[in-house]
FILOLO-712607 format. One line per 4 residues: number of its first residue (from 1); their letters; for each residue z, x, y of N, C-alpha, C. Coordinates in nm, 3 decimals, always signed. Layout:
N
NUM	a	Z X Y Z X Y Z X Y  ...
This chain:
302
1	mikm	+5.572 +16.928 +4.032 +5.538 +16.935 +4.164 +5.491 +16.815 +4.215  +5.509 +16.762 +4.342 +5.451 +16.630 +4.418 +5.305 +16.650 +4.426  +5.200 +16.542 +4.400 +5.076 +16.563 +4.427 +5.060 +16.516 +4.548  +5.020 +16.611 +4.675 +5.023 +16.547 +4.807 +4.900 +16.450 +4.811
5	dfrd	+4.910 +16.354 +4.872 +4.829 +16.240 +4.933 +4.700 +16.325 +5.044  +4.561 +16.272 +4.961 +4.435 +16.296 +5.019 +4.455 +16.329 +5.185  +4.504 +16.229 +5.246 +4.506 +16.190 +5.429 +4.624 +16.304 +5.472  +4.749 +16.310 +5.393 +4.835 +16.440 +5.426 +4.764 +16.590 +5.387
9	lllv	+4.717 +16.582 +5.286 +4.626 +16.708 +5.263 +4.515 +16.759 +5.383  +4.447 +16.640 +5.410 +4.369 +16.639 +5.553 +4.441 +16.670 +5.699  +4.573 +16.636 +5.673 +4.645 +16.656 +5.812 +4.694 +16.768 +5.821  +4.735 +16.847 +5.718 +4.743 +16.969 +5.697 +4.685 +17.101 +5.731
13	iavt	+4.507 +17.045 +5.703 +4.431 +17.152 +5.693 +4.429 +17.145 +5.837  +4.367 +17.007 +5.917 +4.385 +16.965 +6.095 +4.457 +17.068 +6.140  +4.591 +17.039 +6.124 +4.668 +17.126 +6.191 +4.705 +17.254 +6.196  +4.620 +17.359 +6.010 +4.599 +17.467 +6.076 +4.539 +17.489 +6.139
17	vmwg	+4.366 +17.446 +6.098 +4.256 +17.484 +6.195 +4.256 +17.462 +6.323  +4.358 +17.377 +6.401 +4.397 +17.353 +6.530 +4.449 +17.485 +6.582  +4.571 +17.519 +6.522 +4.648 +17.635 +6.572 +4.598 +17.700 +6.562  +4.499 +17.757 +6.470 +4.393 +17.892 +6.473 +4.343 +17.879 +6.593
21	snfs	+4.239 +17.754 +6.617 +4.148 +17.783 +6.730 +4.237 +17.758 +6.857  +4.357 +17.740 +6.859 +4.426 +17.726 +6.993 +4.461 +17.895 +7.065  +4.420 +18.001 +6.952 +4.420 +18.089 +7.001 +4.329 +18.129 +7.116  +4.208 +18.083 +7.075 +4.083 +18.069 +7.149 +4.097 +18.059 +7.263
25	vidi	+4.172 +17.923 +7.263 +4.182 +17.842 +7.408 +4.280 +17.903 +7.482  +4.381 +17.963 +7.428 +4.461 +18.072 +7.489 +4.391 +18.163 +7.609  +4.305 +18.205 +7.518 +4.218 +18.340 +7.530 +4.151 +18.285 +7.651  +4.074 +18.180 +7.652 +3.989 +18.149 +7.769 +4.087 +18.113 +7.890
29	sldg	+4.192 +18.043 +7.831 +4.269 +17.995 +7.983 +4.347 +18.107 +8.080  +4.380 +18.266 +7.975 +4.382 +18.356 +8.031 +4.262 +18.444 +8.135  +4.192 +18.394 +8.109 +4.068 +18.416 +8.250 +4.112 +18.341 +8.357  +4.200 +18.232 +8.370 +4.222 +18.164 +8.538 +4.341 +18.098 +8.532
33	idpf	+4.466 +18.194 +8.519 +4.570 +18.213 +8.534 +4.643 +18.290 +8.484  +4.772 +18.346 +8.566 +4.847 +18.419 +8.521 +4.936 +18.382 +8.376  +4.981 +18.510 +8.289 +4.979 +18.446 +8.157 +5.160 +18.390 +8.134  +5.227 +18.493 +8.270 +5.351 +18.430 +8.311 +5.378 +18.256 +8.339
37	mlta	+5.247 +18.220 +8.453 +5.246 +18.063 +8.499 +5.225 +17.991 +8.346  +5.129 +18.026 +8.272 +5.053 +17.981 +8.160 +5.155 +17.904 +8.075  +5.286 +18.001 +8.021 +5.371 +17.997 +7.938 +5.480 +17.884 +8.004  +5.496 +17.903 +8.137 +5.554 +17.811 +8.198 +5.556 +17.690 +8.217
41	lrft	+5.396 +17.662 +8.234 +5.319 +17.516 +8.235 +5.336 +17.475 +8.090  +5.278 +17.528 +7.997 +5.271 +17.521 +7.889 +5.454 +17.432 +7.851  +5.535 +17.472 +7.874 +5.632 +17.470 +7.809 +5.727 +17.326 +7.904  +5.657 +17.302 +8.046 +5.683 +17.214 +8.098 +5.641 +17.077 +8.071
45	fcal	+5.480 +17.095 +8.035 +5.441 +16.978 +7.977 +5.479 +16.917 +7.860  +5.528 +17.012 +7.754 +5.606 +16.961 +7.630 +5.741 +16.942 +7.655  +5.789 +16.883 +7.752 +5.942 +16.886 +7.795 +5.874 +16.730 +7.895  +5.802 +16.735 +8.001 +5.777 +16.631 +8.078 +5.660 +16.519 +8.052
49	plvf	+5.651 +16.433 +8.010 +5.759 +16.349 +8.032 +5.892 +16.289 +7.956  +5.824 +16.349 +7.816 +5.888 +16.269 +7.684 +6.038 +16.290 +7.674  +6.120 +16.377 +7.726 +6.228 +16.399 +7.786 +6.281 +16.261 +7.810  +6.242 +16.187 +7.901 +6.256 +16.077 +7.941 +6.264 +15.979 +7.852
53	fikk	+6.193 +15.975 +7.744 +6.215 +15.859 +7.655 +6.246 +15.929 +7.513  +6.256 +16.008 +7.528 +6.264 +16.071 +7.382 +6.469 +16.107 +7.372  +6.512 +16.051 +7.286 +6.684 +16.102 +7.265 +6.734 +16.223 +7.269  +6.820 +16.306 +7.307 +6.836 +16.428 +7.274 +6.876 +16.449 +7.127
57	penv	+6.867 +16.546 +7.032 +6.895 +16.575 +6.920 +7.037 +16.521 +6.904  +7.099 +16.456 +6.794 +7.239 +16.438 +6.771 +7.320 +16.553 +6.714  +7.263 +16.609 +6.610 +7.349 +16.684 +6.524 +7.338 +16.810 +6.534  +7.286 +16.904 +6.710 +7.298 +16.970 +6.745 +7.351 +17.051 +6.886
61	sssv	+7.423 +17.159 +6.861 +7.488 +17.154 +7.027 +7.354 +17.170 +7.108  +7.402 +17.149 +7.261 +7.323 +17.201 +7.354 +7.270 +17.362 +7.358  +7.406 +17.427 +7.323 +7.367 +17.596 +7.286 +7.243 +17.597 +7.222  +7.250 +17.526 +7.114 +7.142 +17.558 +6.979 +7.017 +17.556 +7.025
65	ialy	+7.008 +17.412 +7.109 +6.866 +17.383 +7.163 +6.844 +17.506 +7.240  +6.932 +17.524 +7.349 +6.851 +17.625 +7.452 +6.815 +17.769 +7.363  +6.967 +17.786 +7.291 +6.888 +17.906 +7.247 +6.748 +17.952 +7.138  +6.706 +17.796 +7.083 +6.548 +17.783 +7.067 +6.492 +17.790 +7.144
69	gllf	+6.481 +17.733 +7.271 +6.429 +17.745 +7.354 +6.348 +17.854 +7.429  +6.474 +17.966 +7.410 +6.464 +18.082 +7.460 +6.382 +18.175 +7.369  +6.408 +18.164 +7.239 +6.329 +18.199 +7.155 +6.186 +18.181 +7.095  +6.142 +18.048 +7.143 +6.035 +17.959 +7.143 +5.955 +18.017 +7.224
73	gvgm	+6.007 +17.974 +7.368 +5.928 +18.000 +7.482 +5.925 +18.116 +7.543  +6.024 +18.185 +7.585 +6.040 +18.329 +7.616 +6.005 +18.413 +7.523  +6.076 +18.414 +7.399 +6.059 +18.518 +7.295 +5.902 +18.493 +7.226  +5.843 +18.383 +7.174 +5.780 +18.392 +7.081 +5.616 +18.372 +7.158
77	cwlm	+5.590 +18.269 +7.264 +5.473 +18.225 +7.313 +5.456 +18.304 +7.456  +5.574 +18.382 +7.550 +5.529 +18.450 +7.627 +5.491 +18.573 +7.583  +5.575 +18.618 +7.481 +5.546 +18.754 +7.459 +5.411 +18.755 +7.388  +5.385 +18.650 +7.297 +5.184 +18.643 +7.243 +5.118 +18.602 +7.383
81	nygm	+5.148 +18.586 +7.468 +5.036 +18.545 +7.583 +5.028 +18.675 +7.664  +5.145 +18.722 +7.674 +5.106 +18.861 +7.753 +5.075 +19.014 +7.677  +5.061 +18.955 +7.505 +5.008 +19.071 +7.431 +4.849 +19.011 +7.433  +4.836 +18.933 +7.467 +4.647 +18.889 +7.449 +4.628 +18.915 +7.571
85	ylgv	+4.723 +18.898 +7.712 +4.667 +18.949 +7.863 +4.636 +19.107 +7.890  +4.698 +19.192 +7.751 +4.722 +19.319 +7.779 +4.571 +19.361 +7.664  +4.509 +19.259 +7.596 +4.425 +19.269 +7.544 +4.381 +19.283 +7.384  +4.496 +19.250 +7.346 +4.467 +19.186 +7.193 +4.400 +19.037 +7.168
89	sagv	+4.276 +19.040 +7.090 +4.209 +18.946 +7.067 +4.239 +18.846 +6.989  +4.176 +18.738 +7.037 +4.276 +18.559 +6.994 +4.292 +18.575 +6.810  +4.181 +18.611 +6.765 +4.155 +18.659 +6.608 +4.267 +18.737 +6.568  +4.296 +18.843 +6.590 +4.417 +18.947 +6.513 +4.553 +18.862 +6.583
93	tsll	+4.587 +18.822 +6.707 +4.722 +18.734 +6.769 +4.719 +18.668 +6.670  +4.621 +18.570 +6.628 +4.644 +18.472 +6.522 +4.675 +18.534 +6.368  +4.583 +18.619 +6.318 +4.660 +18.693 +6.215 +4.826 +18.772 +6.223  +4.820 +18.839 +6.309 +4.967 +18.910 +6.331 +5.116 +18.784 +6.357
97	lqfs	+5.079 +18.720 +6.376 +5.170 +18.592 +6.388 +5.213 +18.576 +6.259  +5.153 +18.513 +6.199 +5.188 +18.522 +6.065 +5.239 +18.649 +6.010  +5.310 +18.717 +6.025 +5.409 +18.822 +5.996 +5.540 +18.746 +6.008  +5.521 +18.667 +6.086 +5.694 +18.589 +6.078 +5.748 +18.528 +5.943
101	afft	+5.668 +18.535 +5.837 +5.646 +18.469 +5.744 +5.729 +18.564 +5.687  +5.691 +18.732 +5.674 +5.740 +18.808 +5.576 +5.916 +18.851 +5.696  +5.927 +18.798 +5.798 +6.039 +18.809 +5.866 +6.130 +18.687 +5.807  +6.077 +18.603 +5.820 +6.170 +18.493 +5.787 +6.242 +18.532 +5.628
105	viwg	+6.178 +18.534 +5.558 +6.234 +18.587 +5.401 +6.276 +18.702 +5.393  +6.278 +18.814 +5.484 +6.378 +18.909 +5.491 +6.498 +18.841 +5.563  +6.520 +18.779 +5.672 +6.597 +18.687 +5.710 +6.699 +18.595 +5.641  +6.628 +18.523 +5.528 +6.666 +18.427 +5.388 +6.759 +18.572 +5.358
109	vvlf	+6.699 +18.677 +5.277 +6.770 +18.790 +5.199 +6.888 +18.833 +5.265  +6.877 +18.838 +5.386 +6.984 +18.915 +5.434 +7.124 +18.805 +5.483  +7.062 +18.728 +5.523 +7.172 +18.592 +5.573 +7.236 +18.494 +5.447  +7.086 +18.473 +5.396 +7.138 +18.323 +5.283 +7.140 +18.380 +5.173
113	geki	+7.143 +18.525 +5.169 +7.118 +18.601 +5.009 +6.990 +18.540 +4.888  +6.895 +18.503 +4.958 +6.783 +18.503 +4.843 +6.713 +18.610 +4.836  +6.622 +18.565 +4.710 +6.603 +18.637 +4.625 +6.423 +18.702 +4.674  +6.401 +18.829 +4.690 +6.292 +18.850 +4.694 +6.180 +18.935 +4.622
117	saih	+6.054 +18.867 +4.523 +6.026 +18.893 +4.414 +5.947 +19.028 +4.457  +5.885 +19.105 +4.306 +5.809 +19.208 +4.320 +5.666 +19.150 +4.410  +5.655 +19.047 +4.395 +5.479 +18.966 +4.455 +5.517 +18.968 +4.583  +5.626 +18.927 +4.643 +5.674 +18.897 +4.783 +5.645 +19.036 +4.827
121	vtgi	+5.709 +19.185 +4.757 +5.690 +19.315 +4.841 +5.538 +19.367 +4.804  +5.487 +19.295 +4.702 +5.311 +19.374 +4.688 +5.263 +19.297 +4.824  +5.247 +19.140 +4.844 +5.179 +19.119 +4.968 +5.245 +19.173 +5.052  +5.358 +19.229 +5.099 +5.401 +19.244 +5.213 +5.359 +19.392 +5.222
125	lfal	+5.344 +19.434 +5.155 +5.274 +19.620 +5.130 +5.155 +19.617 +5.207  +5.037 +19.506 +5.102 +4.902 +19.507 +5.112 +4.883 +19.456 +5.302  +4.985 +19.384 +5.347 +4.950 +19.325 +5.488 +4.999 +19.416 +5.578  +5.084 +19.501 +5.522 +5.146 +19.631 +5.652 +5.020 +19.746 +5.612
129	vgll	+4.981 +19.755 +5.497 +4.844 +19.873 +5.539 +4.739 +19.810 +5.624  +4.686 +19.671 +5.575 +4.593 +19.608 +5.674 +4.640 +19.576 +5.833  +4.766 +19.614 +5.853 +4.813 +19.615 +6.022 +4.770 +19.763 +6.040  +4.835 +19.860 +5.962 +4.800 +20.018 +6.007 +4.644 +20.028 +6.060
133	fiih	+4.561 +19.993 +5.923 +4.435 +19.977 +5.973 +4.395 +19.910 +6.107  +4.446 +19.817 +6.165 +4.396 +19.726 +6.265 +4.413 +19.817 +6.388  +4.554 +19.910 +6.366 +4.629 +19.957 +6.472 +4.521 +20.072 +6.509  +4.481 +20.138 +6.384 +4.368 +20.231 +6.355 +4.252 +20.214 +6.491
137	vteg	+4.198 +20.081 +6.465 +4.081 +20.075 +6.495 +4.119 +19.999 +6.635  +4.242 +19.985 +6.685 +4.249 +19.953 +6.834 +4.228 +20.047 +6.904  +4.178 +20.020 +7.029 +4.111 +20.109 +7.126 +4.200 +20.081 +7.268  +4.290 +20.206 +7.285 +4.384 +20.173 +7.452 +4.532 +20.174 +7.434
141	saen	+4.593 +20.205 +7.485 +4.750 +20.198 +7.465 +4.778 +20.077 +7.533  +4.722 +20.002 +7.601 +4.774 +19.863 +7.649 +4.757 +19.784 +7.533  +4.654 +19.786 +7.451 +4.626 +19.713 +7.366 +4.740 +19.741 +7.249  +4.772 +19.831 +7.220 +4.836 +19.908 +7.165 +4.984 +19.821 +7.183
145	kgll	+5.022 +19.827 +7.312 +5.128 +19.761 +7.365 +5.139 +19.628 +7.321  +5.012 +19.574 +7.349 +4.971 +19.435 +7.307 +5.036 +19.389 +7.179  +4.980 +19.466 +7.109 +5.022 +19.445 +6.929 +5.132 +19.432 +6.910  +5.233 +19.548 +6.974 +5.401 +19.544 +6.970 +5.414 +19.405 +7.026
149	lvll	+5.385 +19.349 +7.119 +5.432 +19.270 +7.184 +5.397 +19.079 +7.043  +5.272 +19.103 +7.027 +5.288 +19.009 +6.913 +5.342 +19.018 +6.854  +5.366 +19.145 +6.722 +5.459 +19.149 +6.627 +5.588 +19.116 +6.669  +5.663 +19.112 +6.752 +5.805 +19.077 +6.850 +5.760 +18.931 +6.822
153	aalc	+5.674 +18.873 +6.899 +5.691 +18.700 +6.912 +5.683 +18.673 +6.799  +5.583 +18.725 +6.654 +5.641 +18.695 +6.502 +5.768 +18.747 +6.486  +5.858 +18.794 +6.506 +6.009 +18.823 +6.468 +6.064 +18.713 +6.571  +6.069 +18.713 +6.659 +6.080 +18.544 +6.799 +6.088 +18.419 +6.640
157	wslc	+5.969 +18.425 +6.644 +5.933 +18.271 +6.554 +5.971 +18.281 +6.447  +6.030 +18.393 +6.369 +6.112 +18.407 +6.254 +6.246 +18.366 +6.294  +6.309 +18.411 +6.359 +6.467 +18.368 +6.429 +6.456 +18.209 +6.432  +6.376 +18.148 +6.492 +6.333 +18.023 +6.539 +6.356 +17.984 +6.397
161	nvli	+6.272 +17.980 +6.294 +6.290 +17.931 +6.143 +6.401 +17.943 +6.113  +6.491 +18.052 +6.105 +6.645 +18.068 +6.064 +6.705 +17.991 +6.174  +6.705 +17.984 +6.260 +6.788 +17.911 +6.352 +6.780 +17.719 +6.283  +6.674 +17.717 +6.271 +6.648 +17.533 +6.267 +6.725 +17.497 +6.099
165	kkck	+6.705 +17.645 +6.018 +6.785 +17.586 +5.845 +6.921 +17.631 +5.855  +6.933 +17.724 +5.950 +7.112 +17.707 +5.978 +7.184 +17.636 +6.019  +7.079 +17.575 +6.102 +7.145 +17.402 +6.191 +7.192 +17.317 +6.115  +7.061 +17.297 +6.025 +7.029 +17.195 +5.984 +6.957 +17.060 +6.076
169	vrdi	+6.860 +17.100 +6.134 +6.787 +17.068 +6.235 +6.712 +16.934 +6.167  +6.769 +16.788 +6.201 +6.665 +16.702 +6.135 +6.554 +16.635 +6.229  +6.561 +16.623 +6.330 +6.478 +16.576 +6.449 +6.386 +16.652 +6.517  +6.273 +16.727 +6.415 +6.162 +16.810 +6.466 +6.155 +16.772 +6.590
173	fsfv	+6.084 +16.677 +6.613 +6.021 +16.618 +6.746 +6.086 +16.627 +6.854  +6.255 +16.541 +6.846 +6.281 +16.564 +6.970 +6.324 +16.730 +6.960  +6.364 +16.787 +6.896 +6.422 +16.916 +6.887 +6.326 +16.996 +6.940  +6.221 +17.014 +6.968 +6.083 +17.061 +7.013 +6.089 +17.057 +7.161
177	vwss	+6.103 +16.915 +7.181 +6.087 +16.884 +7.328 +6.178 +16.915 +7.435  +6.321 +16.896 +7.342 +6.421 +16.890 +7.431 +6.461 +17.057 +7.438  +6.401 +17.178 +7.337 +6.426 +17.269 +7.378 +6.322 +17.372 +7.485  +6.208 +17.282 +7.478 +6.102 +17.309 +7.580 +6.159 +17.285 +7.711
181	lyat	+6.244 +17.196 +7.717 +6.342 +17.168 +7.886 +6.391 +17.280 +7.876  +6.482 +17.339 +7.838 +6.579 +17.452 +7.829 +6.473 +17.577 +7.848  +6.344 +17.575 +7.795 +6.277 +17.730 +7.830 +6.228 +17.721 +7.952  +6.209 +17.597 +7.998 +6.099 +17.620 +8.116 +6.171 +17.687 +8.231
185	pply	+6.312 +17.666 +8.253 +6.376 +17.784 +8.422 +6.339 +17.891 +8.384  +6.382 +17.944 +8.292 +6.373 +18.094 +8.270 +6.206 +18.127 +8.299  +6.133 +18.068 +8.241 +6.021 +18.116 +8.228 +5.974 +18.152 +8.440  +5.999 +18.018 +8.427 +5.972 +18.035 +8.572 +6.069 +18.128 +8.668
189	lmty	+6.160 +18.164 +8.666 +6.246 +18.266 +8.686 +6.169 +18.389 +8.680  +6.163 +18.405 +8.557 +6.050 +18.531 +8.487 +5.956 +18.554 +8.567  +5.863 +18.449 +8.607 +5.728 +18.475 +8.681 +5.746 +18.499 +8.823  +5.864 +18.461 +8.887 +5.895 +18.478 +9.000 +5.949 +18.604 +9.057
193	wvkg	+5.994 +18.683 +8.931 +6.097 +18.777 +8.946 +5.955 +18.914 +8.911  +5.892 +18.881 +8.819 +5.788 +18.997 +8.830 +5.677 +18.972 +8.924  +5.613 +18.903 +8.959 +5.473 +18.862 +8.991 +5.550 +18.796 +9.122  +5.618 +18.746 +9.164 +5.660 +18.731 +9.319 +5.584 +18.559 +9.335
197	aapf	+5.547 +18.581 +9.418 +5.518 +18.432 +9.462 +5.345 +18.372 +9.418  +5.260 +18.495 +9.429 +5.130 +18.476 +9.406 +5.098 +18.382 +9.275  +5.157 +18.371 +9.185 +5.126 +18.294 +9.070 +5.146 +18.155 +9.145  +5.254 +18.134 +9.209 +5.252 +17.974 +9.268 +5.151 +17.937 +9.356
201	qali	+5.113 +18.033 +9.404 +5.001 +18.007 +9.539 +4.905 +18.010 +9.484  +4.854 +18.049 +9.378 +4.759 +18.060 +9.310 +4.700 +17.906 +9.238  +4.811 +17.804 +9.189 +4.833 +17.716 +9.124 +4.748 +17.582 +9.278  +4.745 +17.637 +9.379 +4.728 +17.576 +9.488 +4.603 +17.583 +9.504
205	tdfk	+4.548 +17.725 +9.516 +4.399 +17.767 +9.583 +4.337 +17.760 +9.462  +4.351 +17.793 +9.308 +4.293 +17.850 +9.230 +4.232 +17.784 +9.124  +4.337 +17.721 +9.132 +4.401 +17.626 +8.968 +4.227 +17.531 +8.950  +4.208 +17.533 +8.833 +4.069 +17.442 +8.799 +4.078 +17.378 +8.662
209	apvl	+4.012 +17.244 +8.664 +4.049 +17.164 +8.556 +4.054 +17.220 +8.405  +3.977 +17.306 +8.380 +3.941 +17.373 +8.245 +4.073 +17.445 +8.207  +4.157 +17.507 +8.310 +4.275 +17.577 +8.284 +4.391 +17.452 +8.250  +4.394 +17.325 +8.316 +4.490 +17.210 +8.313 +4.485 +17.137 +8.154
213	lsil	+4.325 +17.121 +8.133 +4.304 +17.095 +7.987 +4.348 +17.168 +7.912  +4.322 +17.290 +7.898 +4.371 +17.427 +7.797 +4.538 +17.386 +7.784  +4.573 +17.394 +7.892 +4.737 +17.371 +7.888 +4.777 +17.273 +7.879  +4.707 +17.128 +7.821 +4.746 +17.022 +7.770 +4.737 +16.986 +7.605
217	fqay	+4.590 +17.076 +7.590 +4.598 +17.093 +7.441 +4.712 +17.188 +7.395  +4.721 +17.297 +7.465 +4.866 +17.367 +7.449 +4.981 +17.304 +7.435  +5.013 +17.168 +7.493 +5.147 +17.178 +7.500 +5.160 +17.061 +7.386  +5.056 +16.944 +7.426 +5.098 +16.823 +7.309 +5.002 +16.817 +7.199
221	vatv	+4.924 +16.913 +7.221 +4.816 +16.893 +7.070 +4.896 +17.006 +6.976  +4.858 +17.143 +7.018 +4.927 +17.253 +6.947 +5.054 +17.262 +6.889  +5.139 +17.213 +7.024 +5.336 +17.227 +6.973 +5.399 +17.103 +6.969  +5.333 +16.991 +7.059 +5.415 +16.897 +6.996 +5.375 +16.815 +6.899
225	fgyw	+5.270 +16.765 +6.887 +5.199 +16.692 +6.776 +5.202 +16.798 +6.627  +5.127 +16.929 +6.696 +5.156 +16.987 +6.533 +5.248 +17.033 +6.488  +5.387 +17.061 +6.561 +5.515 +17.118 +6.512 +5.565 +16.979 +6.420  +5.546 +16.875 +6.492 +5.593 +16.703 +6.428 +5.469 +16.712 +6.295
229	awnr	+5.392 +16.721 +6.289 +5.304 +16.686 +6.174 +5.343 +16.792 +6.055  +5.328 +16.907 +6.109 +5.350 +17.038 +5.979 +5.519 +16.991 +5.936  +5.630 +16.989 +6.018 +5.768 +16.918 +5.973 +5.735 +16.803 +5.867  +5.682 +16.727 +5.955 +5.682 +16.608 +5.892 +5.621 +16.642 +5.716
233	likk	+5.524 +16.700 +5.741 +5.480 +16.716 +5.569 +5.598 +16.835 +5.478  +5.661 +16.927 +5.570 +5.752 +17.020 +5.515 +5.882 +16.907 +5.408  +5.873 +16.814 +5.489 +5.970 +16.695 +5.455 +5.947 +16.634 +5.388  +5.836 +16.561 +5.347 +5.781 +16.518 +5.205 +5.753 +16.607 +5.124
237	ypas	+5.716 +16.697 +5.114 +5.684 +16.776 +5.013 +5.734 +16.905 +4.989  +5.738 +16.969 +4.906 +5.830 +17.114 +4.897 +5.771 +17.210 +4.974  +5.836 +17.254 +5.029 +5.776 +17.377 +5.102 +5.684 +17.493 +5.073  +5.720 +17.492 +4.934 +5.637 +17.611 +4.871 +5.484 +17.536 +4.858
241	qvap	+5.481 +17.436 +4.836 +5.368 +17.329 +4.870 +5.268 +17.368 +4.991  +5.348 +17.320 +5.103 +5.261 +17.291 +5.214 +5.249 +17.471 +5.299  +5.316 +17.522 +5.263 +5.355 +17.711 +5.343 +5.217 +17.751 +5.294  +5.216 +17.748 +5.214 +5.071 +17.859 +5.186 +4.978 +17.813 +5.255
245	lsvi	+4.922 +17.721 +5.268 +4.832 +17.670 +5.348 +4.809 +17.668 +5.497  +4.949 +17.760 +5.561 +4.930 +17.826 +5.680 +4.846 +17.929 +5.680  +4.816 +18.006 +5.594 +4.728 +18.102 +5.554 +4.567 +18.037 +5.617  +4.576 +17.932 +5.629 +4.449 +17.911 +5.692 +4.424 +17.965 +5.844
249	vpis	+4.554 +17.916 +5.934 +4.577 +17.979 +6.022 +4.495 +18.107 +6.075  +4.513 +18.212 +6.021 +4.434 +18.284 +6.087 +4.302 +18.306 +6.053  +4.271 +18.276 +5.918 +4.147 +18.255 +5.928 +4.053 +18.156 +6.031  +4.114 +18.069 +6.069 +4.056 +17.970 +6.143 +4.063 +18.067 +6.267
253	gilt	+4.189 +18.143 +6.316 +4.163 +18.190 +6.467 +4.045 +18.312 +6.459  +4.059 +18.380 +6.389 +3.926 +18.483 +6.336 +3.788 +18.414 +6.370  +3.741 +18.316 +6.258 +3.641 +18.245 +6.260 +3.610 +18.151 +6.412  +3.700 +18.111 +6.483 +3.707 +18.050 +6.616 +3.691 +18.138 +6.728
257	swyv	+3.764 +18.275 +6.706 +3.731 +18.376 +6.840 +3.607 +18.447 +6.830  +3.535 +18.497 +6.672 +3.406 +18.549 +6.664 +3.288 +18.430 +6.710  +3.281 +18.317 +6.678 +3.193 +18.200 +6.713 +3.217 +18.164 +6.868  +3.326 +18.112 +6.933 +3.351 +18.044 +7.024 +3.356 +18.192 +7.151
261	ldep	+3.427 +18.309 +7.123 +3.452 +18.406 +7.225 +3.365 +18.532 +7.220  +3.297 +18.534 +7.114 +3.176 +18.599 +7.064 +3.266 +18.743 +6.995  +3.401 +18.752 +6.993 +3.437 +18.833 +6.925 +3.398 +18.961 +6.837  +3.364 +19.072 +6.829 +3.282 +19.182 +6.785 +3.454 +19.185 +6.655
265	isne	+3.337 +19.172 +6.522 +3.449 +19.229 +6.419 +3.319 +19.379 +6.354  +3.387 +19.454 +6.317 +3.344 +19.622 +6.297 +3.355 +19.566 +6.145  +3.287 +19.699 +6.064 +3.311 +19.707 +5.946 +3.482 +19.732 +5.889  +3.531 +19.817 +5.958 +3.657 +19.873 +5.977 +3.763 +19.773 +6.008
269	klfa	+3.729 +19.667 +6.146 +3.834 +19.568 +6.121 +3.831 +19.479 +6.034  +3.708 +19.429 +5.985 +3.685 +19.332 +5.874 +3.785 +19.368 +5.730  +3.765 +19.473 +5.702 +3.824 +19.560 +5.648 +3.977 +19.522 +5.607  +4.022 +19.570 +5.747 +4.176 +19.535 +5.791 +4.213 +19.377 +5.780
273	lvlt	+4.119 +19.314 +5.825 +4.162 +19.138 +5.837 +4.188 +19.086 +5.680  +4.076 +19.107 +5.589 +4.091 +19.080 +5.502 +4.209 +19.117 +5.396  +4.223 +19.259 +5.428 +4.347 +19.297 +5.340 +4.477 +19.247 +5.390  +4.466 +19.200 +5.534 +4.590 +19.132 +5.582 +4.653 +18.966 +5.518
277	ilgl	+4.522 +18.929 +5.547 +4.504 +18.802 +5.481 +4.514 +18.790 +5.337  +4.448 +18.905 +5.254 +4.514 +18.890 +5.115 +4.648 +18.919 +5.110  +4.744 +18.975 +5.186 +4.883 +18.986 +5.159 +4.938 +18.894 +5.198  +4.926 +18.831 +5.314 +4.968 +18.710 +5.355 +4.931 +18.579 +5.215
281	alfm	+4.847 +18.605 +5.150 +4.817 +18.507 +5.064 +4.893 +18.536 +4.925  +4.917 +18.648 +4.900 +5.001 +18.674 +4.803 +5.159 +18.650 +4.838  +5.173 +18.685 +4.922 +5.315 +18.681 +4.976 +5.337 +18.503 +4.988  +5.273 +18.428 +5.038 +5.287 +18.271 +5.044 +5.283 +18.209 +4.895
285	nask	+5.182 +18.254 +4.790 +5.205 +18.212 +4.690 +5.258 +18.269 +4.608  +5.344 +18.344 +4.602 +5.451 +18.420 +4.509 +5.505 +18.342 +4.420  +5.545 +18.244 +4.435 +5.616 +18.123 +4.345 +5.513 +18.089 +4.239  +5.429 +18.059 +4.307 +5.293 +18.007 +4.209 +5.241 +18.067 +4.105
289	iasy	+5.212 +18.230 +4.171 +5.174 +18.334 +4.094 +5.269 +18.382 +3.973  +5.395 +18.367 +4.002 +5.512 +18.445 +3.931 +5.501 +18.300 +3.806  +5.483 +18.162 +3.841 +5.468 +18.092 +3.748 +5.380 +18.055 +3.667  +5.269 +18.134 +3.708 +5.142 +18.137 +3.627 +5.137 +18.247 +3.505
293	iaan	+5.168 +18.359 +3.603 +5.243 +18.463 +3.473 +5.334 +18.445 +3.332  +5.430 +18.386 +3.372 +5.533 +18.275 +3.302 +5.495 +18.240 +3.184  +5.369 +18.124 +3.288 +5.334 +18.031 +3.164 +5.257 +18.136 +3.066  +5.141 +18.202 +3.109 +5.014 +18.283 +3.049 +5.100 +18.365 +2.914
297	alrn	+5.233 +18.421 +2.935 +5.337 +18.484 +2.868 +5.343 +18.451 +2.746  +5.429 +18.311 +2.806 +5.478 +18.211 +2.687 +5.378 +18.147 +2.611  +5.269 +18.162 +2.658 +5.176 +18.100 +2.578 +5.080 +18.212 +2.477  +5.104 +18.320 +2.549 +5.047 +18.456 +2.446 +5.163 +18.498 +2.338
301	kl	+5.260 +18.439 +2.345 +5.410 +18.457 +2.244 +5.388 +18.356 +2.140  +5.356 +18.254 +2.211 +5.300 +18.125 +2.087 +5.206 +18.120 +1.976
């Protein structure tokens, strides 16, 4: 196991905390802008002006870049924003998106013949029970629909991970920037098709500085910088050493939404959140737990 440099450890913690707090930033911005337009503007700024200064990825085709843009922009971010718009809280959203880890492993088993351990299954079961409790304490059909949309967003994120692995993308920074360019036109077309001209007119009449700052944070800090930093660390260290730290994301998301947005957390909801986080922690640390159990078993034999 490679020992992680202290500065890299601080970087990965900063990124996961920032990703968690970004859900509260999105929640705040949804009070001042249409969720369709919010997603379109986020990816507009992800792409522009960076595409004029960064070369297009060389080892992947335009169709792959476009597909990733659709899965990430329309699939993950648009579904997530719309789910939050329907009433899913920032904290719960940050938690449910981590189900992408489960979906990714399932795709690995189906597509790449990877193995899944009993500890993985235990983690999934804990998280699913937590999810059922979250659905139980959720009020209103609109919010339940939002939960489904966020879970679909997690599924799309898992497909993004599979695409990157399948196509062996080397330059993630360039890939994210150029895929954002492909995501932008469909997002604007969807906005006009569903909402008409109103969201575009609101940009002129109702657009406020805090919303712009929120979009810039989502585009340049949470997306471009966050994904660059995360994947740089994934390349430098074993994925099994970095990936478990993503459990900080929902913890940060829940605490930030509680502190910033005054999101109430009932005892039932707290139990559901803890159970789900425990499932995620078990799942993401399955290899370490298995190694520890095997080492203890060997010592006992000796």
